[in-house]
A tleap script that builds the chain and sets N, CA, C and O, in Angstrom:
source leaprc.protein.ff14SB
mol = sequence {
  NMET LYS VAL ILE VAL PRO SER MET LEU GLN
  SER TYR THR GLY ALA ARG GLU VAL THR ALA
  GLU GLY GLY THR LEU GLY ALA VAL LEU LEU
  ASP LEU ASP ARG ARG HIE PRO GLY LEU ARG
  PHE ARG VAL VAL ASP GLU GLN ASP ARG ILE
  ARG PRO HIE VAL ARG PHE PHE VAL ASN GLY
  GLU LEU VAL SER ASP LEU GLY ARG ALA LEU
  ALA PRO GLU ASP VAL VAL GLN ILE VAL GLN
  ALA LEU SER GLY CGLY
}
set mol.1.N position { 85.506 14.772 -3.074 }
set mol.1.CA position { 85.082 14.197 -4.281 }
set mol.1.C position { 85.174 15.314 -5.356 }
set mol.1.O position { 85.170 16.510 -5.066 }
set mol.2.N position { 85.254 14.840 -6.593 }
set mol.2.CA position { 85.245 15.826 -7.745 }
set mol.2.C position { 84.049 16.271 -8.028 }
set mol.2.O position { 83.130 15.452 -7.993 }
set mol.3.N position { 83.765 17.628 -8.368 }
set mol.3.CA position { 82.475 18.315 -8.781 }
set mol.3.C position { 82.859 18.996 -10.097 }
set mol.3.O position { 83.874 19.677 -10.242 }
set mol.4.N position { 82.011 18.762 -10.973 }
set mol.4.CA position { 82.180 19.326 -12.317 }
set mol.4.C position { 81.164 20.497 -12.459 }
set mol.4.O position { 79.945 20.344 -12.383 }
set mol.5.N position { 81.788 21.666 -12.670 }
set mol.5.CA position { 80.757 22.865 -12.655 }
set mol.5.C position { 80.511 23.432 -13.978 }
set mol.5.O position { 81.457 23.581 -14.752 }
set mol.6.N position { 79.195 23.794 -14.338 }
set mol.6.CA position { 79.030 24.359 -15.478 }
set mol.6.C position { 79.654 25.682 -15.658 }
set mol.6.O position { 80.002 26.328 -14.670 }
set mol.7.N position { 79.827 26.152 -16.919 }
set mol.7.CA position { 80.474 27.417 -17.189 }
set mol.7.C position { 79.858 28.583 -16.523 }
set mol.7.O position { 80.556 29.453 -16.003 }
set mol.8.N position { 78.418 28.627 -16.528 }
set mol.8.CA position { 77.766 29.622 -15.838 }
set mol.8.C position { 78.139 29.851 -14.407 }
set mol.8.O position { 78.055 30.972 -13.906 }
set mol.9.N position { 78.557 28.788 -13.735 }
set mol.9.CA position { 79.028 28.942 -12.248 }
set mol.9.C position { 80.331 29.010 -12.070 }
set mol.9.O position { 80.672 28.988 -10.887 }
set mol.10.N position { 81.228 29.090 -12.905 }
set mol.10.CA position { 82.689 29.186 -12.978 }
set mol.10.C position { 83.042 30.539 -12.461 }
set mol.10.O position { 84.157 30.632 -11.948 }
set mol.11.N position { 82.430 31.410 -12.497 }
set mol.11.CA position { 82.751 32.711 -11.985 }
set mol.11.C position { 82.804 32.569 -10.383 }
set mol.11.O position { 83.461 33.383 -9.734 }
set mol.12.N position { 82.095 31.513 -9.747 }
set mol.12.CA position { 82.205 31.372 -8.372 }
set mol.12.C position { 83.449 30.526 -8.058 }
set mol.12.O position { 84.124 30.750 -7.053 }
set mol.13.N position { 83.735 29.572 -8.916 }
set mol.13.CA position { 84.712 28.537 -8.459 }
set mol.13.C position { 86.089 28.822 -9.153 }
set mol.13.O position { 87.132 28.328 -8.722 }
set mol.14.N position { 86.041 29.632 -10.234 }
set mol.14.CA position { 87.356 29.943 -11.101 }
set mol.14.C position { 87.952 28.653 -11.841 }
set mol.14.O position { 89.039 28.658 -12.419 }
set mol.15.N position { 87.129 27.587 -11.749 }
set mol.15.CA position { 87.587 26.377 -12.575 }
set mol.15.C position { 86.524 25.456 -12.936 }
set mol.15.O position { 85.446 25.575 -12.354 }
set mol.16.N position { 86.673 24.578 -13.791 }
set mol.16.CA position { 85.557 23.744 -14.424 }
set mol.16.C position { 85.278 22.432 -13.408 }
set mol.16.O position { 84.225 21.813 -13.252 }
set mol.17.N position { 86.595 22.222 -12.769 }
set mol.17.CA position { 86.420 21.118 -11.763 }
set mol.17.C position { 86.955 21.525 -10.407 }
set mol.17.O position { 87.985 22.196 -10.346 }
set mol.18.N position { 86.287 21.140 -9.285 }
set mol.18.CA position { 86.672 21.554 -7.952 }
set mol.18.C position { 86.478 20.257 -7.164 }
set mol.18.O position { 86.032 19.216 -7.646 }
set mol.19.N position { 86.861 20.436 -5.913 }
set mol.19.CA position { 86.764 19.351 -4.976 }
set mol.19.C position { 85.891 19.750 -3.738 }
set mol.19.O position { 85.941 20.900 -3.300 }
set mol.20.N position { 85.172 18.888 -3.236 }
set mol.20.CA position { 84.254 19.190 -2.067 }
set mol.20.C position { 84.121 17.885 -1.309 }
set mol.20.O position { 84.390 16.810 -1.844 }
set mol.21.N position { 83.677 17.999 0.028 }
set mol.21.CA position { 83.574 16.939 1.011 }
set mol.21.C position { 82.168 16.994 1.382 }
set mol.21.O position { 81.463 17.995 1.255 }
set mol.22.N position { 81.758 15.764 1.889 }
set mol.22.CA position { 80.249 15.705 2.439 }
set mol.22.C position { 79.744 14.345 2.148 }
set mol.22.O position { 80.043 13.698 1.145 }
set mol.23.N position { 78.875 13.918 3.198 }
set mol.23.CA position { 78.320 12.528 3.031 }
set mol.23.C position { 76.959 12.412 2.176 }
set mol.23.O position { 76.494 11.335 1.803 }
set mol.24.N position { 76.428 13.580 1.936 }
set mol.24.CA position { 75.337 13.590 1.012 }
set mol.24.C position { 75.467 14.821 0.120 }
set mol.24.O position { 76.299 15.699 0.354 }
set mol.25.N position { 74.648 14.858 -0.877 }
set mol.25.CA position { 74.681 15.905 -1.947 }
set mol.25.C position { 74.444 17.364 -1.357 }
set mol.25.O position { 75.005 18.362 -1.809 }
set mol.26.N position { 73.528 17.370 -0.269 }
set mol.26.CA position { 73.293 18.693 0.440 }
set mol.26.C position { 74.515 19.213 1.197 }
set mol.26.O position { 74.827 20.403 1.214 }
set mol.27.N position { 75.232 18.176 1.865 }
set mol.27.CA position { 76.373 18.450 2.536 }
set mol.27.C position { 77.565 19.035 1.736 }
set mol.27.O position { 78.306 19.936 2.131 }
set mol.28.N position { 77.646 18.289 0.376 }
set mol.28.CA position { 78.534 18.669 -0.554 }
set mol.28.C position { 78.288 20.216 -0.933 }
set mol.28.O position { 79.197 21.047 -0.918 }
set mol.29.N position { 76.943 20.508 -1.277 }
set mol.29.CA position { 76.666 21.835 -1.666 }
set mol.29.C position { 77.050 22.826 -0.544 }
set mol.29.O position { 77.544 23.913 -0.844 }
set mol.30.N position { 76.829 22.471 0.764 }
set mol.30.CA position { 77.427 23.401 1.757 }
set mol.30.C position { 78.847 23.603 1.805 }
set mol.30.O position { 79.353 24.710 1.993 }
set mol.31.N position { 79.545 22.451 1.622 }
set mol.31.CA position { 81.072 22.708 1.536 }
set mol.31.C position { 81.477 23.457 0.257 }
set mol.31.O position { 82.440 24.224 0.264 }
set mol.32.N position { 80.786 23.247 -0.765 }
set mol.32.CA position { 81.137 24.059 -1.931 }
set mol.32.C position { 80.757 25.552 -1.596 }
set mol.32.O position { 81.478 26.443 -2.044 }
set mol.33.N position { 79.774 25.831 -0.910 }
set mol.33.CA position { 79.425 27.225 -0.670 }
set mol.33.C position { 80.404 27.763 0.295 }
set mol.33.O position { 80.685 28.961 0.260 }
set mol.34.N position { 80.996 26.890 1.235 }
set mol.34.CA position { 81.950 27.497 2.244 }
set mol.34.C position { 83.224 27.781 1.461 }
set mol.34.O position { 83.960 28.700 1.820 }
set mol.35.N position { 83.510 27.029 0.407 }
set mol.35.CA position { 84.754 27.232 -0.470 }
set mol.35.C position { 84.581 28.340 -1.491 }
set mol.35.O position { 85.495 29.120 -1.762 }
set mol.36.N position { 83.375 28.385 -2.050 }
set mol.36.CA position { 82.908 29.324 -2.965 }
set mol.36.C position { 81.634 29.931 -2.771 }
set mol.36.O position { 80.629 29.556 -3.375 }
set mol.37.N position { 81.652 30.952 -1.861 }
set mol.37.CA position { 80.481 31.671 -1.396 }
set mol.37.C position { 79.622 32.115 -2.537 }
set mol.37.O position { 80.100 32.625 -3.550 }
set mol.38.N position { 78.352 31.913 -2.354 }
set mol.38.CA position { 77.316 32.199 -3.264 }
set mol.38.C position { 76.782 31.106 -4.275 }
set mol.38.O position { 75.686 31.162 -4.833 }
set mol.39.N position { 77.691 30.137 -4.420 }
set mol.39.CA position { 77.317 29.017 -5.418 }
set mol.39.C position { 76.139 28.306 -5.033 }
set mol.39.O position { 75.286 28.096 -5.895 }
set mol.40.N position { 75.970 27.907 -3.867 }
set mol.40.CA position { 74.649 27.140 -3.459 }
set mol.40.C position { 73.447 27.667 -3.753 }
set mol.40.O position { 72.540 26.968 -4.205 }
set mol.41.N position { 73.311 29.076 -3.504 }
set mol.41.CA position { 72.050 29.775 -3.766 }
set mol.41.C position { 71.637 29.762 -5.164 }
set mol.41.O position { 70.467 29.936 -5.506 }
set mol.42.N position { 72.598 29.555 -5.968 }
set mol.42.CA position { 72.264 29.474 -7.515 }
set mol.42.C position { 71.730 28.238 -7.826 }
set mol.42.O position { 71.086 28.177 -8.873 }
set mol.43.N position { 71.855 27.193 -7.127 }
set mol.43.CA position { 71.289 25.872 -7.331 }
set mol.43.C position { 70.264 25.316 -6.424 }
set mol.43.O position { 69.496 24.412 -6.752 }
set mol.44.N position { 70.286 25.958 -5.141 }
set mol.44.CA position { 69.219 25.555 -4.365 }
set mol.44.C position { 68.531 26.741 -3.798 }
set mol.44.O position { 69.216 27.670 -3.370 }
set mol.45.N position { 67.126 26.794 -3.756 }
set mol.45.CA position { 66.393 27.903 -3.370 }
set mol.45.C position { 66.227 28.000 -1.845 }
set mol.45.O position { 66.779 27.178 -1.114 }
set mol.46.N position { 65.444 29.034 -1.345 }
set mol.46.CA position { 65.338 29.375 0.079 }
set mol.46.C position { 64.619 28.383 0.795 }
set mol.46.O position { 64.757 28.366 2.018 }
set mol.47.N position { 63.779 27.445 0.179 }
set mol.47.CA position { 63.064 26.371 0.892 }
set mol.47.C position { 63.944 25.083 0.760 }
set mol.47.O position { 63.390 23.993 0.900 }
set mol.48.N position { 65.220 25.145 0.510 }
set mol.48.CA position { 66.052 24.082 0.250 }
set mol.48.C position { 65.741 23.050 -0.683 }
set mol.48.O position { 65.909 21.867 -0.389 }
set mol.49.N position { 65.275 23.439 -1.847 }
set mol.49.CA position { 64.873 22.741 -2.956 }
set mol.49.C position { 65.845 23.000 -4.152 }
set mol.49.O position { 66.262 24.142 -4.346 }
set mol.50.N position { 66.175 22.069 -4.871 }
set mol.50.CA position { 66.967 22.242 -6.065 }
set mol.50.C position { 66.118 23.059 -7.038 }
set mol.50.O position { 64.930 22.825 -7.263 }
set mol.51.N position { 66.800 23.992 -7.568 }
set mol.51.CA position { 66.109 25.054 -8.534 }
set mol.51.C position { 65.616 24.215 -9.724 }
set mol.51.O position { 66.155 23.137 -9.978 }
set mol.52.N position { 64.650 24.673 -10.417 }
set mol.52.CA position { 63.843 23.817 -11.517 }
set mol.52.C position { 64.862 23.696 -12.698 }
set mol.52.O position { 64.837 22.695 -13.413 }
set mol.53.N position { 65.768 24.717 -12.911 }
set mol.53.CA position { 66.598 24.776 -13.988 }
set mol.53.C position { 67.911 24.010 -13.761 }
set mol.53.O position { 68.775 23.961 -14.637 }
set mol.54.N position { 68.036 23.433 -12.607 }
set mol.54.CA position { 69.383 22.697 -12.220 }
set mol.54.C position { 69.236 21.254 -12.207 }
set mol.54.O position { 68.205 20.802 -11.709 }
set mol.55.N position { 70.080 20.485 -12.662 }
set mol.55.CA position { 70.151 18.899 -12.488 }
set mol.55.C position { 71.497 18.571 -11.847 }
set mol.55.O position { 72.542 19.163 -12.117 }
set mol.56.N position { 71.387 17.692 -11.076 }
set mol.56.CA position { 72.619 16.925 -10.558 }
set mol.56.C position { 72.902 15.567 -10.983 }
set mol.56.O position { 71.991 14.739 -10.982 }
set mol.57.N position { 73.964 15.288 -11.310 }
set mol.57.CA position { 74.252 13.867 -11.760 }
set mol.57.C position { 75.402 13.317 -10.774 }
set mol.57.O position { 76.367 14.043 -10.536 }
set mol.58.N position { 75.311 12.169 -10.263 }
set mol.58.CA position { 76.335 11.540 -9.496 }
set mol.58.C position { 76.762 10.311 -10.364 }
set mol.58.O position { 75.933 9.450 -10.662 }
set mol.59.N position { 77.990 10.246 -10.740 }
set mol.59.CA position { 78.440 9.109 -11.593 }
set mol.59.C position { 77.597 8.891 -12.665 }
set mol.59.O position { 77.347 7.741 -13.026 }
set mol.60.N position { 77.089 9.941 -13.263 }
set mol.60.CA position { 76.278 9.871 -14.528 }
set mol.60.C position { 74.765 9.489 -14.325 }
set mol.60.O position { 73.975 9.320 -15.254 }
set mol.61.N position { 74.466 9.376 -12.977 }
set mol.61.CA position { 72.889 9.116 -12.712 }
set mol.61.C position { 72.293 10.230 -12.156 }
set mol.61.O position { 72.787 10.732 -11.146 }
set mol.62.N position { 71.145 10.763 -12.751 }
set mol.62.CA position { 70.295 11.790 -12.307 }
set mol.62.C position { 69.904 11.648 -10.790 }
set mol.62.O position { 69.394 10.615 -10.356 }
set mol.63.N position { 70.175 12.747 -10.009 }
set mol.63.CA position { 69.780 12.724 -8.573 }
set mol.63.C position { 69.086 14.022 -8.200 }
set mol.63.O position { 69.577 15.136 -8.383 }
set mol.64.N position { 67.858 13.767 -7.642 }
set mol.64.CA position { 67.042 14.942 -7.364 }
set mol.64.C position { 66.808 15.007 -5.739 }
set mol.64.O position { 65.832 15.608 -5.291 }
set mol.65.N position { 67.650 14.429 -4.981 }
set mol.65.CA position { 67.449 14.430 -3.587 }
set mol.65.C position { 68.729 14.826 -2.793 }
set mol.65.O position { 69.734 14.119 -2.727 }
set mol.66.N position { 68.582 15.965 -2.234 }
set mol.66.CA position { 69.668 16.492 -1.440 }
set mol.66.C position { 70.215 15.631 -0.293 }
set mol.66.O position { 71.266 15.895 0.291 }
set mol.67.N position { 69.438 14.596 -0.017 }
set mol.67.CA position { 69.787 13.676 1.187 }
set mol.67.C position { 70.472 12.433 0.444 }
set mol.67.O position { 70.731 11.462 1.153 }
set mol.68.N position { 70.773 12.375 -0.853 }
set mol.68.CA position { 71.274 11.251 -1.478 }
set mol.68.C position { 72.795 11.081 -0.714 }
set mol.68.O position { 73.548 12.023 -0.467 }
set mol.69.N position { 73.004 9.943 -0.467 }
set mol.69.CA position { 74.371 9.613 0.251 }
set mol.69.C position { 75.381 9.526 -0.964 }
set mol.69.O position { 75.123 9.032 -2.062 }
set mol.70.N position { 76.637 10.123 -0.551 }
set mol.70.CA position { 77.737 10.156 -1.451 }
set mol.70.C position { 78.915 9.514 -0.904 }
set mol.70.O position { 79.075 9.511 0.317 }
set mol.71.N position { 79.796 8.944 -1.716 }
set mol.71.CA position { 81.080 8.386 -1.319 }
set mol.71.C position { 82.151 9.321 -1.752 }
set mol.71.O position { 81.919 10.100 -2.676 }
set mol.72.N position { 83.306 9.307 -1.159 }
set mol.72.CA position { 84.295 10.211 -1.578 }
set mol.72.C position { 84.918 10.038 -2.948 }
set mol.72.O position { 85.547 10.934 -3.511 }
set mol.73.N position { 84.681 8.688 -3.508 }
set mol.73.CA position { 85.154 8.601 -4.892 }
set mol.73.C position { 84.196 9.020 -5.936 }
set mol.73.O position { 84.549 9.012 -7.116 }
set mol.74.N position { 82.980 9.395 -5.574 }
set mol.74.CA position { 81.775 9.774 -6.525 }
set mol.74.C position { 82.133 10.963 -7.299 }
set mol.74.O position { 82.894 11.800 -6.814 }
set mol.75.N position { 81.690 11.081 -8.340 }
set mol.75.CA position { 81.766 12.387 -9.269 }
set mol.75.C position { 80.377 13.121 -9.277 }
set mol.75.O position { 79.344 12.478 -9.463 }
set mol.76.N position { 80.371 14.409 -9.082 }
set mol.76.CA position { 79.100 15.061 -8.957 }
set mol.76.C position { 79.188 16.017 -10.200 }
set mol.76.O position { 80.208 16.681 -10.387 }
set mol.77.N position { 78.221 16.074 -10.961 }
set mol.77.CA position { 78.207 17.120 -12.218 }
set mol.77.C position { 76.954 17.962 -11.941 }
set mol.77.O position { 75.869 17.457 -11.652 }
set mol.78.N position { 77.160 19.174 -12.039 }
set mol.78.CA position { 75.973 20.313 -11.982 }
set mol.78.C position { 75.836 20.592 -13.411 }
set mol.78.O position { 76.775 20.810 -14.176 }
set mol.79.N position { 74.459 20.567 -13.744 }
set mol.79.CA position { 73.937 21.005 -15.042 }
set mol.79.C position { 72.955 22.063 -14.984 }
set mol.79.O position { 71.953 21.881 -14.292 }
set mol.80.N position { 73.101 23.089 -15.587 }
set mol.80.CA position { 72.098 24.224 -15.579 }
set mol.80.C position { 71.462 24.356 -17.088 }
set mol.80.O position { 72.180 24.445 -18.083 }
set mol.81.N position { 70.232 24.357 -17.129 }
set mol.81.CA position { 69.487 24.556 -18.355 }
set mol.81.C position { 69.764 26.000 -18.753 }
set mol.81.O position { 69.976 26.810 -17.850 }
set mol.82.N position { 69.780 26.414 -20.090 }
set mol.82.CA position { 69.877 27.728 -20.573 }
set mol.82.C position { 68.373 28.124 -20.880 }
set mol.82.O position { 67.534 27.310 -21.264 }
set mol.83.N position { 68.146 29.400 -20.676 }
set mol.83.CA position { 66.755 29.908 -20.819 }
set mol.83.C position { 66.734 31.358 -21.337 }
set mol.83.O position { 67.785 31.992 -21.239 }
set mol.84.N position { 65.824 31.860 -21.793 }
set mol.84.CA position { 65.761 33.248 -22.129 }
set mol.84.C position { 64.907 33.403 -23.497 }
set mol.84.O position { 64.327 32.454 -24.025 }
set mol.85.N position { 64.910 34.581 -23.944 }
set mol.85.CA position { 64.123 34.707 -25.226 }
set mol.85.C position { 64.925 35.770 -26.031 }
set mol.85.O position { 64.545 36.113 -27.150 }
savepdb mol mol.pdb
quit
């Protein structure tokens, strides 16, 4: 499936759009990390929770469950909030 990557994570992927496989959002993130090491840790913490500043959209719908089932034709978009002072 197609995964749209925010500019802040493109240093891991080298591209704005990449492909990944998996039956759930969590599985897709594991596949992305296999293909692009280090990416998953930037969006999921040590307790396997989505980090507070990260949002996932599947076909335009906000998803907050790593167990969410996905189909090969789905489009996953990762969005990261900017913060700082």
